[in-house]
Structures are given as structure tokens and as C-alpha cells.
Backbone and ligand atoms as CSV (ligand in chain L), in Angstrom:
chain,resi,resn,atom,element,x,y,z
A,1,UNK,N,N,7.118,-15.709,-15.240
A,1,UNK,CA,C,5.956,-14.912,-15.678
A,1,UNK,C,C,5.927,-13.603,-14.885
A,2,UNK,N,N,5.890,-12.511,-15.638
A,2,UNK,CA,C,5.875,-11.199,-14.971
A,2,UNK,C,C,4.565,-11.007,-14.212
A,3,UNK,N,N,4.622,-10.286,-13.108
A,3,UNK,CA,C,3.404,-10.015,-12.341
A,3,UNK,C,C,2.476,-9.112,-13.153
A,4,UNK,N,N,1.216,-9.111,-12.770
A,4,UNK,CA,C,0.245,-8.265,-13.468
A,4,UNK,C,C,0.646,-6.788,-13.356
A,5,UNK,N,N,1.293,-6.430,-12.258
A,5,UNK,CA,C,1.711,-5.033,-12.098
A,5,UNK,C,C,2.909,-4.714,-12.999
A,6,UNK,N,N,3.813,-5.673,-13.194
A,6,UNK,CA,C,4.915,-5.463,-14.144
A,6,UNK,C,C,4.343,-5.295,-15.547
A,7,UNK,N,N,3.319,-6.083,-15.855
A,7,UNK,CA,C,2.683,-5.957,-17.178
A,7,UNK,C,C,2.021,-4.580,-17.331
A,8,UNK,N,N,1.494,-4.048,-16.237
A,8,UNK,CA,C,0.927,-2.695,-16.275
A,8,UNK,C,C,2.040,-1.677,-16.524
A,9,UNK,N,N,3.137,-1.802,-15.785
A,9,UNK,CA,C,4.263,-0.866,-15.950
A,9,UNK,C,C,4.767,-0.906,-17.391
A,10,UNK,N,N,4.799,-2.095,-17.965
A,10,UNK,CA,C,5.316,-2.244,-19.327
A,10,UNK,C,C,4.286,-1.880,-20.396
A,11,UNK,N,N,3.089,-1.508,-19.957
A,11,UNK,CA,C,2.063,-1.067,-20.909
A,11,UNK,C,C,1.341,-2.204,-21.606
A,12,UNK,N,N,1.559,-3.433,-21.118
A,12,UNK,CA,C,0.895,-4.589,-21.746
A,12,UNK,C,C,-0.549,-4.723,-21.262
A,13,UNK,N,N,-0.820,-4.168,-20.076
A,13,UNK,CA,C,-2.175,-4.135,-19.512
A,13,UNK,C,C,-2.470,-2.669,-19.216
A,14,UNK,N,N,-3.658,-2.191,-19.610
A,14,UNK,CA,C,-3.949,-0.770,-19.409
A,14,UNK,C,C,-4.143,-0.415,-17.927
A,15,UNK,N,N,-3.867,0.827,-17.598
A,15,UNK,CA,C,-4.097,1.314,-16.231
A,15,UNK,C,C,-4.367,2.804,-16.301
A,16,UNK,N,N,-4.982,3.311,-15.226
A,16,UNK,CA,C,-5.178,4.754,-15.104
A,16,UNK,C,C,-4.020,5.298,-14.285
A,17,UNK,N,N,-2.995,5.805,-14.962
A,17,UNK,CA,C,-1.785,6.281,-14.288
A,17,UNK,C,C,-2.074,7.561,-13.520
A,18,UNK,N,N,-1.568,7.597,-12.313
A,18,UNK,CA,C,-1.713,8.773,-11.457
A,18,UNK,C,C,-0.383,9.525,-11.371
A,19,UNK,N,N,0.713,8.785,-11.278
A,19,UNK,CA,C,2.033,9.404,-11.130
A,19,UNK,C,C,3.082,8.348,-11.471
A,20,UNK,N,N,4.278,8.836,-11.839
A,20,UNK,CA,C,5.326,7.897,-12.242
A,20,UNK,C,C,6.675,8.583,-12.112
A,21,UNK,N,N,7.689,7.844,-11.718
A,21,UNK,CA,C,9.063,8.315,-11.897
A,21,UNK,C,C,9.876,7.116,-12.383
A,22,UNK,N,N,11.187,7.257,-12.359
A,22,UNK,CA,C,12.034,6.205,-12.934
A,22,UNK,C,C,11.803,4.840,-12.271
A,23,UNK,N,N,11.575,4.857,-10.950
A,23,UNK,CA,C,11.554,3.599,-10.200
A,23,UNK,C,C,10.172,3.215,-9.667
A,24,UNK,N,N,9.189,4.118,-9.813
A,24,UNK,CA,C,7.875,3.878,-9.172
A,24,UNK,C,C,6.744,4.196,-10.122
A,25,UNK,N,N,5.575,3.593,-9.811
A,25,UNK,CA,C,4.393,3.813,-10.638
A,25,UNK,C,C,3.175,3.830,-9.713
A,26,UNK,N,N,2.234,4.739,-9.969
A,26,UNK,CA,C,0.991,4.828,-9.196
A,26,UNK,C,C,-0.180,4.833,-10.168
A,27,UNK,N,N,-1.211,4.034,-9.853
A,27,UNK,CA,C,-2.357,3.884,-10.747
A,27,UNK,C,C,-3.590,3.532,-9.941
A,28,UNK,N,N,-4.761,3.766,-10.529
A,28,UNK,CA,C,-6.012,3.526,-9.809
A,28,UNK,C,C,-6.302,2.038,-9.695
A,29,UNK,N,N,-6.753,1.621,-8.494
A,29,UNK,CA,C,-7.136,0.223,-8.269
A,29,UNK,C,C,-8.389,-0.100,-9.094
A,30,UNK,N,N,-8.408,-1.271,-9.676
A,30,UNK,CA,C,-9.520,-1.666,-10.561
A,30,UNK,C,C,-10.797,-1.979,-9.774
A,31,UNK,N,N,-10.668,-2.264,-8.474
A,31,UNK,CA,C,-11.835,-2.515,-7.588
A,31,UNK,C,C,-11.742,-1.583,-6.383
A,32,UNK,N,N,-12.035,-0.309,-6.604
A,32,UNK,CA,C,-11.759,0.681,-5.541
A,32,UNK,C,C,-12.639,0.522,-4.303
A,33,UNK,N,N,-12.019,0.662,-3.140
A,33,UNK,CA,C,-12.750,0.742,-1.871
A,33,UNK,C,C,-13.455,2.095,-1.805
A,34,UNK,N,N,-12.788,3.135,-2.287
A,34,UNK,CA,C,-13.345,4.481,-2.402
A,34,UNK,C,C,-12.828,5.083,-3.707
A,35,UNK,N,N,-13.547,6.084,-4.255
A,35,UNK,CA,C,-13.028,6.749,-5.459
A,35,UNK,C,C,-11.626,7.313,-5.183
A,36,UNK,N,N,-10.725,7.080,-6.105
A,36,UNK,CA,C,-9.351,7.560,-5.935
A,36,UNK,C,C,-8.419,6.518,-5.330
A,37,UNK,N,N,-8.968,5.352,-4.958
A,37,UNK,CA,C,-8.141,4.257,-4.411
A,37,UNK,C,C,-6.993,3.984,-5.388
A,38,UNK,N,N,-5.796,4.192,-4.895
A,38,UNK,CA,C,-4.598,4.147,-5.754
A,38,UNK,C,C,-3.610,3.107,-5.242
A,39,UNK,N,N,-2.920,2.472,-6.142
A,39,UNK,CA,C,-1.846,1.546,-5.782
A,39,UNK,C,C,-0.515,2.170,-6.170
A,40,UNK,N,N,0.433,2.082,-5.269
A,40,UNK,CA,C,1.776,2.626,-5.487
A,40,UNK,C,C,2.745,1.460,-5.472
A,41,UNK,N,N,3.537,1.326,-6.515
A,41,UNK,CA,C,4.415,0.149,-6.618
A,41,UNK,C,C,5.834,0.547,-7.033
A,42,UNK,N,N,6.809,-0.276,-6.639
A,42,UNK,CA,C,8.134,-0.130,-7.247
A,42,UNK,C,C,8.078,-0.806,-8.620
A,43,UNK,N,N,8.735,-0.238,-9.610
A,43,UNK,CA,C,8.725,-0.895,-10.930
A,43,UNK,C,C,9.473,-2.230,-10.860
A,44,UNK,N,N,10.476,-2.278,-10.012
A,44,UNK,CA,C,11.204,-3.539,-9.824
A,44,UNK,C,C,10.300,-4.513,-9.078
A,45,UNK,N,N,10.191,-5.719,-9.638
A,45,UNK,CA,C,9.243,-6.689,-9.073
A,45,UNK,C,C,9.846,-7.407,-7.876
A,46,UNK,N,N,9.264,-7.135,-6.712
A,46,UNK,CA,C,9.642,-7.799,-5.470
A,46,UNK,C,C,8.335,-8.219,-4.828
A,47,UNK,N,N,8.256,-9.388,-4.229
A,47,UNK,CA,C,6.981,-9.871,-3.685
A,47,UNK,C,C,6.525,-9.019,-2.508
A,48,UNK,N,N,7.107,-9.229,-1.354
A,48,UNK,CA,C,6.590,-8.542,-0.161
A,48,UNK,C,C,7.261,-7.189,0.042
A,49,UNK,N,N,6.441,-6.221,0.468
A,49,UNK,CA,C,6.954,-4.867,0.684
A,49,UNK,C,C,8.200,-4.876,1.560
A,50,UNK,N,N,8.161,-5.679,2.625
A,50,UNK,CA,C,9.277,-5.657,3.565
A,50,UNK,C,C,10.459,-6.506,3.087
A,51,UNK,N,N,10.358,-7.062,1.874
A,51,UNK,CA,C,11.529,-7.683,1.244
A,51,UNK,C,C,12.387,-6.627,0.554
A,52,UNK,N,N,11.849,-5.420,0.357
A,52,UNK,CA,C,12.622,-4.370,-0.322
A,52,UNK,C,C,13.802,-3.951,0.554
A,53,UNK,N,N,14.959,-3.664,-0.072
A,53,UNK,CA,C,16.059,-3.080,0.704
A,53,UNK,C,C,15.602,-1.759,1.329
A,54,UNK,N,N,16.195,-1.393,2.451
A,54,UNK,CA,C,15.732,-0.226,3.220
A,54,UNK,C,C,15.662,1.044,2.383
A,55,UNK,N,N,16.651,1.260,1.500
A,55,UNK,CA,C,16.642,2.510,0.718
A,55,UNK,C,C,15.488,2.505,-0.289
A,56,UNK,N,N,15.192,1.345,-0.856
A,56,UNK,CA,C,14.081,1.264,-1.821
A,56,UNK,C,C,12.732,1.377,-1.114
A,57,UNK,N,N,12.652,0.828,0.092
A,57,UNK,CA,C,11.423,0.940,0.883
A,57,UNK,C,C,11.154,2.410,1.231
A,58,UNK,N,N,12.211,3.099,1.656
A,58,UNK,CA,C,12.058,4.520,2.004
A,58,UNK,C,C,11.657,5.332,0.772
A,59,UNK,N,N,12.266,5.025,-0.356
A,59,UNK,CA,C,11.954,5.771,-1.591
A,59,UNK,C,C,10.501,5.522,-2.014
A,60,UNK,N,N,10.028,4.303,-1.824
A,60,UNK,CA,C,8.638,3.989,-2.191
A,60,UNK,C,C,7.661,4.786,-1.326
A,61,UNK,N,N,7.932,4.846,-0.014
A,61,UNK,CA,C,7.040,5.610,0.883
A,61,UNK,C,C,7.105,7.107,0.568
A,62,UNK,N,N,8.275,7.589,0.176
A,62,UNK,CA,C,8.375,9.020,-0.195
A,62,UNK,C,C,7.574,9.300,-1.458
A,63,UNK,N,N,7.636,8.383,-2.399
A,63,UNK,CA,C,6.824,8.513,-3.623
A,63,UNK,C,C,5.344,8.464,-3.242
A,64,UNK,N,N,4.973,7.551,-2.333
A,64,UNK,CA,C,3.574,7.438,-1.888
A,64,UNK,C,C,3.114,8.721,-1.200
A,65,UNK,N,N,4.016,9.371,-0.498
A,65,UNK,CA,C,3.669,10.617,0.194
A,65,UNK,C,C,3.255,11.692,-0.802
A,66,UNK,N,N,3.956,11.769,-1.905
A,66,UNK,CA,C,3.625,12.745,-2.959
A,66,UNK,C,C,2.240,12.431,-3.535
A,67,UNK,N,N,2.005,11.166,-3.806
A,67,UNK,CA,C,0.714,10.752,-4.384
A,67,UNK,C,C,-0.412,11.009,-3.387
A,68,UNK,N,N,-0.183,10.689,-2.110
A,68,UNK,CA,C,-1.212,10.882,-1.081
A,68,UNK,C,C,-1.587,12.360,-0.965
A,69,UNK,N,N,-0.614,13.241,-1.035
A,69,UNK,CA,C,-0.904,14.682,-0.943
A,69,UNK,C,C,-1.765,15.126,-2.119
A,70,UNK,N,N,-1.451,14.613,-3.295
A,70,UNK,CA,C,-2.228,14.978,-4.491
A,70,UNK,C,C,-3.651,14.425,-4.390
A,71,UNK,N,N,-3.786,13.195,-3.878
A,71,UNK,CA,C,-5.125,12.595,-3.722
A,71,UNK,C,C,-5.961,13.386,-2.726
A,72,UNK,N,N,-5.334,13.796,-1.633
A,72,UNK,CA,C,-6.048,14.545,-0.595
A,72,UNK,C,C,-6.506,15.889,-1.153
A,73,UNK,N,N,-5.614,16.551,-1.881
A,73,UNK,CA,C,-5.962,17.857,-2.452
A,73,UNK,C,C,-7.085,17.720,-3.473
A,74,UNK,N,N,-7.023,16.691,-4.288
A,74,UNK,CA,C,-8.005,16.528,-5.356
A,74,UNK,C,C,-9.366,16.066,-4.832
A,75,UNK,N,N,-9.366,15.122,-3.866
A,75,UNK,CA,C,-10.648,14.570,-3.402
A,75,UNK,C,C,-11.236,15.375,-2.246
A,76,UNK,N,N,-10.419,16.152,-1.553
A,76,UNK,CA,C,-10.909,16.878,-0.391
A,76,UNK,C,C,-11.187,15.958,0.787
A,77,UNK,N,N,-10.601,14.762,0.775
A,77,UNK,CA,C,-10.841,13.798,1.851
A,77,UNK,C,C,-10.152,14.265,3.138
A,78,UNK,N,N,-10.551,13.643,4.262
A,78,UNK,CA,C,-9.957,14.005,5.548
A,78,UNK,C,C,-8.615,13.295,5.761
A,79,UNK,N,N,-8.550,12.035,5.335
A,79,UNK,CA,C,-7.331,11.238,5.528
A,79,UNK,C,C,-7.140,10.285,4.362
A,80,UNK,N,N,-5.901,10.119,3.990
A,80,UNK,CA,C,-5.585,9.056,3.029
A,80,UNK,C,C,-5.089,7.859,3.843
A,81,UNK,N,N,-5.891,6.787,3.848
A,81,UNK,CA,C,-5.506,5.566,4.560
A,81,UNK,C,C,-4.476,4.822,3.708
A,82,UNK,N,N,-3.415,4.376,4.322
A,82,UNK,CA,C,-2.439,3.558,3.584
A,82,UNK,C,C,-2.455,2.148,4.160
A,83,UNK,N,N,-2.533,1.184,3.266
A,83,UNK,CA,C,-2.664,-0.222,3.664
A,83,UNK,C,C,-1.725,-1.062,2.811
A,84,UNK,N,N,-1.135,-2.053,3.447
A,84,UNK,CA,C,-0.324,-3.031,2.718
A,84,UNK,C,C,-0.964,-4.394,2.926
A,85,UNK,N,N,-1.320,-5.055,1.828
A,85,UNK,CA,C,-1.944,-6.374,1.952
A,85,UNK,C,C,-1.084,-7.383,1.175
A,86,UNK,N,N,-1.343,-7.523,-0.118
A,86,UNK,CA,C,-0.448,-8.335,-0.923
A,86,UNK,C,C,-0.857,-9.775,-1.141
A,87,UNK,N,N,-2.055,-10.170,-0.684
A,87,UNK,CA,C,-2.482,-11.560,-0.887
A,87,UNK,C,C,-2.870,-11.853,-2.330
A,88,UNK,N,N,-3.289,-10.818,-3.056
A,88,UNK,CA,C,-3.782,-11.053,-4.414
A,88,UNK,C,C,-2.669,-10.921,-5.456
A,89,UNK,N,N,-1.838,-9.935,-5.304
A,89,UNK,CA,C,-0.788,-9.689,-6.294
A,89,UNK,C,C,0.582,-9.699,-5.603
A,90,UNK,N,N,1.446,-10.669,-5.952
A,90,UNK,CA,C,2.745,-10.788,-5.288
A,90,UNK,C,C,3.789,-9.833,-5.870
A,91,UNK,N,N,3.442,-8.557,-5.867
A,91,UNK,CA,C,4.345,-7.495,-6.335
A,91,UNK,C,C,4.110,-6.350,-5.351
A,92,UNK,N,N,5.128,-6.009,-4.583
A,92,UNK,CA,C,4.969,-5.055,-3.475
A,92,UNK,C,C,4.149,-3.840,-3.880
A,93,UNK,N,N,3.211,-3.456,-3.026
A,93,UNK,CA,C,2.401,-2.273,-3.316
A,93,UNK,C,C,1.777,-1.726,-2.048
A,94,UNK,N,N,1.512,-0.427,-2.089
A,94,UNK,CA,C,0.820,0.266,-0.996
A,94,UNK,C,C,-0.515,0.745,-1.545
A,95,UNK,N,N,-1.596,0.427,-0.823
A,95,UNK,CA,C,-2.912,0.973,-1.181
A,95,UNK,C,C,-3.036,2.356,-0.552
A,96,UNK,N,N,-3.453,3.342,-1.311
A,96,UNK,CA,C,-3.764,4.676,-0.781
A,96,UNK,C,C,-5.250,4.909,-1.016
A,97,UNK,N,N,-5.998,5.087,0.078
A,97,UNK,CA,C,-7.462,5.147,-0.018
A,97,UNK,C,C,-7.965,6.447,0.605
A,98,UNK,N,N,-8.518,7.351,-0.228
A,98,UNK,CA,C,-9.082,8.584,0.328
A,98,UNK,C,C,-10.300,8.264,1.194
A,99,UNK,N,N,-10.341,8.811,2.413
A,99,UNK,CA,C,-11.472,8.571,3.327
A,99,UNK,C,C,-11.828,9.871,4.051
A,100,UNK,N,N,-13.093,9.947,4.457
A,100,UNK,CA,C,-13.516,11.088,5.277
A,100,UNK,C,C,-14.148,10.657,6.585
A,101,UNK,N,N,-14.427,9.337,6.715
A,101,UNK,CA,C,-15.001,8.783,7.949
A,101,UNK,C,C,-14.398,7.397,8.138
A,102,UNK,N,N,-14.418,6.902,9.387
A,102,UNK,CA,C,-13.905,5.560,9.659
A,102,UNK,C,C,-14.654,4.519,8.826
A,103,UNK,N,N,-15.957,4.767,8.616
A,103,UNK,CA,C,-16.778,3.810,7.855
A,103,UNK,C,C,-16.333,3.718,6.395
A,104,UNK,N,N,-15.572,4.692,5.924
A,104,UNK,CA,C,-15.088,4.632,4.532
A,104,UNK,C,C,-14.046,3.532,4.349
A,105,UNK,N,N,-13.490,3.074,5.459
A,105,UNK,CA,C,-12.534,1.960,5.397
A,105,UNK,C,C,-12.839,1.015,6.556
A,106,UNK,N,N,-13.853,0.143,6.373
A,106,UNK,CA,C,-14.298,-0.702,7.481
A,106,UNK,C,C,-13.192,-1.627,7.983
A,107,UNK,N,N,-13.024,-1.635,9.289
A,107,UNK,CA,C,-12.043,-2.515,9.916
A,107,UNK,C,C,-12.814,-3.660,10.572
A,108,UNK,N,N,-12.401,-4.915,10.333
A,108,UNK,CA,C,-13.140,-6.052,10.905
A,108,UNK,C,C,-13.155,-5.989,12.438
A,109,UNK,N,N,-14.118,-6.686,13.067
A,109,UNK,CA,C,-14.173,-6.704,14.532
A,109,UNK,C,C,-12.841,-7.168,15.114
A,110,UNK,N,N,-12.436,-6.583,16.218
A,110,UNK,CA,C,-11.142,-6.920,16.812
A,110,UNK,C,C,-11.313,-7.606,18.158
A,111,UNK,N,N,-10.308,-8.340,18.561
A,111,UNK,CA,C,-10.379,-9.098,19.808
A,111,UNK,C,C,-9.981,-8.258,21.013
A,112,UNK,N,N,-10.040,-8.908,22.184
A,112,UNK,CA,C,-9.599,-8.274,23.429
A,112,UNK,C,C,-8.252,-8.883,23.801
A,113,UNK,N,N,-7.332,-8.030,24.220
A,113,UNK,CA,C,-5.975,-8.510,24.492
A,113,UNK,C,C,-5.924,-9.369,25.753
A,114,UNK,N,N,-5.295,-10.538,25.631
A,114,UNK,CA,C,-4.966,-11.380,26.786
A,114,UNK,C,C,-3.570,-10.942,27.210
A,115,UNK,N,N,-3.490,-10.209,28.335
A,115,UNK,CA,C,-2.224,-9.560,28.699
A,115,UNK,C,C,-1.110,-10.554,29.027
A,116,UNK,N,N,-1.468,-11.715,29.540
A,116,UNK,CA,C,-0.427,-12.709,29.854
A,116,UNK,C,C,0.192,-13.235,28.557
A,117,UNK,N,N,-0.681,-13.639,27.642
A,117,UNK,CA,C,-0.186,-14.132,26.356
A,117,UNK,C,C,0.531,-13.006,25.605
A,118,UNK,N,N,0.010,-11.797,25.692
A,118,UNK,CA,C,0.600,-10.667,24.977
A,118,UNK,C,C,2.014,-10.380,25.468
A,119,UNK,N,N,2.220,-10.433,26.786
A,119,UNK,CA,C,3.552,-10.158,27.341
A,119,UNK,C,C,4.559,-11.186,26.831
A,120,UNK,N,N,4.135,-12.456,26.785
A,120,UNK,CA,C,5.037,-13.512,26.321
A,120,UNK,C,C,5.334,-13.349,24.833
A,121,UNK,N,N,4.295,-13.044,24.054
A,121,UNK,CA,C,4.483,-12.862,22.611
A,121,UNK,C,C,5.383,-11.662,22.335
A,122,UNK,N,N,5.121,-10.561,23.016
A,122,UNK,CA,C,5.939,-9.358,22.820
A,122,UNK,C,C,7.404,-9.655,23.123
A,123,UNK,N,N,7.641,-10.416,24.188
A,123,UNK,CA,C,9.020,-10.748,24.559
A,123,UNK,C,C,9.678,-11.629,23.502
A,124,UNK,N,N,8.910,-12.584,22.968
A,124,UNK,CA,C,9.482,-13.469,21.943
A,124,UNK,C,C,9.801,-12.692,20.665
A,125,UNK,N,N,8.907,-11.795,20.265
A,125,UNK,CA,C,9.171,-10.990,19.064
A,125,UNK,C,C,10.360,-10.067,19.319
A,126,UNK,N,N,10.357,-9.451,20.488
A,126,UNK,CA,C,11.471,-8.542,20.847
A,126,UNK,C,C,12.812,-9.269,20.734
A,127,UNK,N,N,12.848,-10.523,21.146
A,127,UNK,CA,C,14.108,-11.287,21.101
A,127,UNK,C,C,14.602,-11.488,19.676
A,128,UNK,N,N,13.693,-11.348,18.711
A,128,UNK,CA,C,14.084,-11.541,17.300
A,128,UNK,C,C,14.438,-10.225,16.602
A,129,UNK,N,N,14.248,-9.087,17.289
A,129,UNK,CA,C,14.520,-7.804,16.617
A,129,UNK,C,C,15.992,-7.444,16.721
L,1,LIG,P1,P,-3.638,-7.241,-2.576
L,1,LIG,O1,O,-2.560,-8.018,-3.285
L,1,LIG,O2,O,-4.465,-8.100,-1.669
L,1,LIG,O3,O,-3.066,-6.033,-1.850
L,1,LIG,O4,O,-4.658,-6.691,-3.668
L,1,LIG,C1,C,-4.245,-6.341,-4.966
L,1,LIG,C2,C,-5.034,-5.169,-5.476
L,1,LIG,O5,O,-4.729,-5.014,-6.863
L,1,LIG,C3,C,-6.565,-5.316,-5.383
L,1,LIG,O6,O,-7.099,-4.194,-4.689
L,1,LIG,C4,C,-7.030,-5.334,-6.851
L,1,LIG,O7,O,-8.261,-4.686,-7.049
L,1,LIG,C5,C,-5.881,-4.620,-7.536
L,1,LIG,N1,N,-5.715,-4.982,-8.949
L,1,LIG,C6,C,-5.592,-6.236,-9.457
L,1,LIG,N2,N,-5.448,-6.188,-10.795
L,1,LIG,C7,C,-5.493,-4.870,-11.141
L,1,LIG,C8,C,-5.411,-4.173,-12.372
L,1,LIG,N3,N,-5.249,-4.812,-13.540
L,1,LIG,N4,N,-5.499,-2.822,-12.349
L,1,LIG,C9,C,-5.650,-2.171,-11.171
L,1,LIG,N5,N,-5.727,-2.774,-9.978
L,1,LIG,C10,C,-5.657,-4.111,-9.949
């Protein structure tokens, strides 16, 4: 079963297209965090963003850069926040959200770093890089 985003690319589900090239598609999110909230996707269906081969990942971010510049110019926002989530739709995508204040993109409360645990975790992750 094709992902909902593949169905959008194929025109089976309507979308508000923002930009498109041979390999990528950008369209407005149906539940925007802010006006202009845009999703940028590769047309090729891959689940997680970091599953993309390096060249396709780079091309997707370059396409997103073009879209972000257009969103910033059009909305007059201060920053375009880019977020990768992916829990709802298993088709790689980048959220581009025009914002002018931190409150425009609320970040949940964060913890305080335990430096002993952090040093051990950092070392374990480093060993896998
Ligand atoms: P996530 O996979 O958690 O990054 O979230 C998927 C995003 O896709 C959500 O922000 C949804 O609002 C958005 N979304 C889901 N279906 C559609 C659709 N048909 N058109 C536009 N955006 C959609």
C-alpha cells in the first residue's frame, strides 16, 4: 500500500503544492503549526529520513533550502524552523515551519543533564560512529 504522501504525489489525494521537481515535492501540511507549514518529501518512498542514501539526503535538504527561502520571503517570518518527526507518516519528510518567536514553535520542557551518565552515553555512541 502506497503511503499517503505517495498518493499525494500521484495526484490521488489533493494537496496544496508549493514546489516540485523530478525527485521532490513540497506541499502545505493539513494541520499547520503556523500558516505556511510545509512538508518537503522525496517522491521515492523511503520510511526514515536517515534511511536515504547520502546523495538523496543532500538533494532533499537542498530542495528544502529553496522552499524555505521562498517561505521566508513570502511570510516575512524571522526563521523557518525545520523539523523531522515521522511518527504519523512513514514516508521521509521535513517539516518547514515559518516562525517569528520561540513561542511559534513550542518546545516541551527539557531535563537537566546528568554529566556522569552523559559522558558514558556520549562515549558509547561515539564508539558506534
Ligand atoms: P509526522 O509523520 O509525525 O512527521 O507527521 C506527519 C505530518 O503529515 C503531520 O503534520 C500531518 O498533519 C501531515 N499530513 C498528514 N496527512 C496529510 C495530508 N493529506 N496533507 C497534508 N499533510 C498531511
